[in-house]
Steps between C-alpha positions, in 0.01 A plus 500: 500500500688371802536714811878530433462611138446873574806502728713337230368746240592790730847353557565465127378852426712657773811317376427599139424865576808533719722344233351722227596803709846369582439529874618284787275362770675736741418803285134395481486438875646845572270677255196314633585526869502122532751261650736342248402157631132576427576592139692175459220295652245668273714430192534135600124469556550429870304802620142595420508877561202711594372806318724747684813303413386468137457878485848556645652247263329659200630840609853362534482353151336809350194308379132470585379225735312347206833441324610275786205263465424521127544177304745548213393390151651172386 
């Protein structure tokens, strides 16, 4: 596993979960108390967030932190 792989997995899961809920990045940012630019950077895999940001993001999406980093079955 490369050092970027977990960040890319997180990015894909955030995009997928947001789309499944029909939410915008702005709605997630507001619900999570994060900057819109941070949500965008996380979704693009440009930011490797810490535990506090993961918790806020999970709250904003209405999921558990584990859902953000869980590998989806093929």
